[in-house]
N, C-alpha and C positions, 0 to 999 in steps of 0.2 A: 505493500500500499503506500502511494507515495504521499507523504507530509509534508501537504504545502494546502493548509486549510483556504480555500476562497470563502466568498463573500455569502453568507448565510443571514437571512432576514431574520429581524428578533422576534416576528410576531409569526415567524414560524412554531406550532405548539410542540412540548416536548416529544410527544407519542410520535408526532412526525418524524421528526429530528432520529427518535433510535428506527425507526423504520429504514430512514435513508441511512443511518448509519449500516443496519444490518446488511440492508439489501444490496449497496455500493461498496462493500467492504474492500474494495480494491482499486476504490477512484478517488476522486478529488474532492469530489461531491461529500462523498462517506465521510472523508476527513475534514471536511466543512461544518459538516452536522457534529460530529464530535468536538471541535473548535466551540459549537454556539452551545451544546449543553454544559460544555465546562464552564463556560461565563455564567451559568446561571444556580451560581451556588446559594443553598437554603436546603433548610432541613428537610424539605417536601423532596431534593434532590439528592441529600446524602442518603435518605430511605429507598429513595429508586436505584440508587448506584448498589447500594447494596442487596438490593435484591437482585440486581440483573448479577451480582458479584456471586452470589448464590445460586442460579440458575444450575441447571442440568446440562443446557445446551452451552460450548463452550465459546462459542462468538459472542453469546450474549456475555457471559461470563467476561471474557476479555474487553467488552464495550464498559463493563461496569466498573472494571478497573483503570481504563484509560479515561474513563471521566474522571475518576478519583483522583487520578493522577496529578491533576491540571484544575480541579474545582475550584473555582473563584466564584467571588460576591463582586458584584459592579457595586461601584463609592465612589458619588464624583468628588468627593473631599481629599480623596485616594491618589497617589502616583500611579499615572498610567489608566487611571480609572476605575483600580480593582484590587481587591485584598487577597490572598488565600484563605480557602473556608474549611474549615473542620480538619487541619492538619494532622491531628493525632488521630482522630478516628479513621480517616482516609488512609493513613501511614501503616494502619493497624490491618485494614481490608489487603494492602498491598505484600504486607511480609505474610499474610494468609496465602496469596498468590504465588507466592515463591516454592508453594510444595504442590501447586496442581500438575497435572500428569501432561496438561494437553499444550504444546508448544504456544502456543496465541497467548492462550493464558500467563503463562511463564514471561513472555516477551513483555506483555502489559506490566507485570509485575516489576521486573526488572528496570524497563524505562523508568519509569512514575517512581521508584524510588531512588532514580536518580535525582529527579523533578523536588523529590519529599526526601532527602535523606536519612535514616535512622541508623543509629548504632548497633540494631541489633540484625540489621541487612547484609554489614559489612562480609562476614565468613560465609555466608550464603552464595553472596555474590561472587565471592572469591574463589567459592568451588566450581559456581557456574562455569569460570571463565576457561573450564575446560570441557566444556558441553560438544557434543558433535557435531552440532549446527552452528554454522560460520554465522547466520543470523544473529543467534543466540548470543554469542560470543562477541559479536557486535556492540550487540545492547549492553553488556557487561564493561565494554570498554568504555562506552559512553556513559554508563553511570558511575563508574570507579572515577572519574573525574573530579566527582564530591565527594570522595572518602582518600584521604590524606594520611591512613595511617600505613606502617610500615606493611602489612599483608595486602594491603591494597595495591600498592605501589610494586612492590615484587610480582602479582598477578597482573599488574601494568606492563612488568616488564615481560614478562610471556609473550602477552598479546601483541607485544612491539615486534614479536619477534612470529607472530602467526603466519600461517601458510596464505589466510585471504586479505588481499588489498587493502579493503576496507577496514579491515579489524586493526592491519598495522596503523593505518593513518590516522586512528580515532586515537588509539592508544598513543600513539607517539606524539601526538597533540595535547592530551591529558598528562603527559610526562614531560614535555618541555614547555607547554603553554598553562597549563590549568595549575599544576605543583609547581613549586617552588623549592622544592628538595632538590640539594645539590650534594651528589655521592659520588663517586667514581663509578657505580654501574650505572647510573642513569645518563652519567656524560658518555659511558662507554657505548649503552645503549644507543644513546643519538646519533655519536658518530660512526657506528655502524648504519643505521638508517638512512645516512648522508650519503651512505653506497646502495642504497634501495632501487630496484627494477621501476618502481611507482615515482613519480614525479612528484603526487599532493606527501607519500611518507618522504623523499627528500626535502620536500620545502619545510615541512612540521619541523625536521629534524634540525633546520641549520636555524629554526628561528629558536629553539630550544636551546641549543650549543650559544646561540646570540645573547639569547636572556641571562646563560650564565657565563659570560664574557668569557669564552673559551678560544683561545688565540687562534684553534684549527677554524673557528668560522671566520675569522678575516680571510685565513688562506683560503679557506673555500670561494670565499664572496670575490674574493682579487683573481682567482681562476675561472669563474664563470659570469659575472656581471658582464664583461666584455665581448662574450662569445655569441651574439646575437642571442640571448637569453635574457628574457626580462618577464619575472612574473612578482606577482603581489608577495609573496612570501618571504621570496629572497630581499626584496626592497623593505619589508616588515623588519627582519632581521639587520640590513643594514642601518636602518632606525634606530635600534637597539641598539647596536654597538658602538654608535655615534664614533669612527674610527676617521682621524684624517687620510688614512692609508687608501680609504676608499674613494676620497675625492677624485682622483684622477680617469676611473672607472665608472663612475656616477656620473661622472661629465661627459664623458663619451658617449654614453647610454641615453642620457640627455640631449645628446644632438643627432644622434642617429634618427634614420625615418620609421623604427620602432616605437619611438616615444610617441608615436602620432596616433599608435593602434591600439584597438581596445578589444582587438579578437585574442588577444595573449594574458590579458589579465595587468596587463603593465599600467598604471596607473599615473599620469601625471602629476596629480598631485603628491602620492606618495613619493615617486621618484624626487620633486623638489625638497620635501620633508627629508629625506633624507640625506641628501646633498648639503640644507641649511644644516642639519643637527652634526653632520662630518667635519663643517667647513667651522663650525664654532667650537668643536671640543678641541682640549689642548693633544698635542702631540703624543703620543705612545711611546717615542721612540728614545 
């Protein structure tokens, strides 16, 4: 299912939204219905989520957990117009879902405990890092970005070496950017993933090394920024390093034809920010 909610009118009835979510499970319209349900936080909606989560039908159970995972109450006085609703109650539903035998329900529980972390979930999430399904392992990699204890970091180190590209990508992002843990093991993993066959994994690895001011990140950027290569992750790494040694490569990149291209993800604003930061930084020589 593509997780890109589209607009769903607020006046659409709750029962109608549930029917849409269940019938169009693998489509954007189904996720739009789920998003609308999540924004109707109330005691009545909590009861409905509980009822769905207790259904004999696995899709209904998954739907109940997907609603619970981000249940919010609209409030005009709140930032972004809404606040979390029934945090503790929904966390208990999600924790129970970790023991469900059906993959769709387990996936909803794992992803939900990424949105609403609970200490009791950590060890079970770590255990699921070895699940046979790449989709479940991906859910775990995403969720563990919200758990910074050593067992969670160890699991992410394993997931960052997973056979699946998406799993490695998310685990590398979690290690490199979501967590600020700086150990030899984390740096070694990021360095290894800088040689990955997948461009996104390499990009997250270079950002993670730049976050930690690893000198190997400077050498890598010097070797790659000027070879007709430009992407937002490499520029983000350059921005974090603020290293004067990168100035010639960044200036050459700004003057190149690809600086005007939008198809390769190279943003002029990011490039100019990286240039400004590098130019104003004291020399490390």
